[in-house]
C-alpha positions in Angstrom: -9.2 17.8 11.3 -9.5 16.3 7.8 -12.2 13.8 7.1 -11.3 10.2 7.0 -11.6 8.5 3.5 -14.7 6.5 2.9 -12.7 3.5 1.6 -9.3 2.1 2.7 -7.5 -0.1 0.3 -4.9 -2.5 1.7 -2.4 -4.0 -0.7 -0.2 -6.8 0.6 3.2 -6.8 -1.1 6.2 -9.2 -1.1 8.8 -8.7 -3.8 6.2 -7.8 -6.5 7.5 -4.4 -7.5 6.1 -4.4 -11.0 2.7 -5.7 -10.0 2.3 -3.2 -7.1 3.4 -0.4 -9.4 0.8 -1.4 -12.0 -1.9 -1.7 -9.3 -1.0 1.8 -7.8 -0.9 3.3 -11.3 -4.4 2.0 -11.9 -5.7 3.4 -8.7 -4.1 6.8 -9.3 -6.1 7.0 -12.5 -9.4 7.0 -10.5 -8.3 8.9 -7.5 -10.7 11.8 -8.3 -13.7 9.4 -8.7 -13.8 8.1 -5.1 -12.6 9.0 -1.7 -10.1 6.4 -0.7 -6.7 5.9 0.9 -4.2 3.2 0.0 -2.1 1.3 2.5 0.6 -1.1 1.2 1.7 -3.6 3.8 5.1 -4.8 2.7 6.3 -8.2 4.0 10.0 -7.5 3.9 10.5 -7.1 0.2 14.1 -6.9 -1.1 13.2 -5.8 -4.7 13.0 -2.1 -4.2 9.2 -2.0 -3.8 9.2 0.3 -0.7 11.6 2.7 -2.4 9.6 2.8 -5.6 6.3 3.4 -3.8 7.9 6.3 -1.8 9.2 7.9 -4.9 6.3 7.5 -7.3 3.3 7.4 -4.9 4.0 9.7 -1.9 0.4 9.7 -0.8 0.4 5.9 -0.2 1.0 4.8 3.3 3.6 2.0 3.5 3.8 -0.3 6.4 7.2 -2.0 6.5 6.8 -5.4 8.3 10.5 -6.3 8.0 9.8 -10.0 7.3 7.3 -12.2 5.3 4.6 -12.5 7.9 2.1 -14.1 5.6 -1.2 -12.9 4.1 -3.4 -12.7 7.2 -0.9 -11.1 9.5 0.4 -8.6 6.9 -3.2 -7.5 6.3 -4.0 -7.3 10.0 -1.0 -5.1 10.7 -2.1 -2.7 8.0 -5.5 -2.4 9.6 -3.9 -0.6 12.5 -3.2 2.3 10.1 -6.8 3.0 9.1 
């Protein structure tokens, strides 16, 4: 069984495809420097965010909430995937 990462990074997203792309690109640059996982909790985006993440960042876990659940609930749902 693989070891769990020492850090879990949760990113909440709602129709911010360019910002989440920039954020994930920055994290990708340092992926060899620390042991972390990335979970994007998507609150029902309609801007192609989920598709972009799947295509460009296949290691990132994406939680599709289907609706804009707000900041706290979106983050709490993502916690289930740690």
